[in-house]
N, C-alpha and C positions, 0 to 999 in steps of 0.2 A: 504494500500500500504506500509505503514511503517513496518508492520509485515513481509511482504515478503522481504523487504530490510534487515531487521535485521536477518531474517532466512538465507538469502544468505550469509551475512557476517559471521554468526556463522558457516555455513557449510563450507565456504572457510577456515576459521581458523582451523576447525577440520580436513579437508582433508590435508592441508599443514602440520599440526602437525603429522598426521598419516604417511605421506610420509617422513617427517624428522626423525621420530622414526624408521621407517623401514630402512632408509639410515644409521642411526647410528648403528643399529643392524648389518647391512651388513658390515660396517667398522670394527666392533668388530670381526665378524666372519672372515673377510679377514685377519686382523692382527693375529688372532689366528691361521689361516691356515698357514701364513708365519712363525709364531713362532714355530709351531710344524712340519713344512714341510709336511702339509697335503693338497694334491691337492683337495680333496673333499670339505674341509672347505673353501679353496680359491675360488672354483667355486661357492659354495653357497653364500659366502660373496659378490662376485662381482654381482651375480644375484640380491641379496637383495638390494645392493647399487643402482643398475640401476633401479630397480622397484620402490624404494623409491623416486629416482629423478623423475621418470615418474609420480608417484602419486602427488608429490608436484607440478610438472609442470601443471598437470591437474587442481589442486587447484588454481594455480595462473592465468592460462590463460582461462580455459573454464568455471569455475563456475561464474566468474563475468558476463559472457554473459547471464546467467539466469536472471539477473536483467532487461535486455532489453526485455526478453520474457514476463515479467509481467507488463511492462509499456506501 
């Protein structure tokens, strides 16, 4: 049982880090789009920012529910 708990904690950390990285990449693209007045880069940046926030939210809210599945 300890193995599953450790695996779920590791999975949660990895998913949150992936979402945060995607969000940071989105912020960089968004700022680059504003700096160059490029609407395509702005659109891509906001999409990446929102998807990164969604992935991080899944990591924070849904992955801990997996621990209840195995107990």
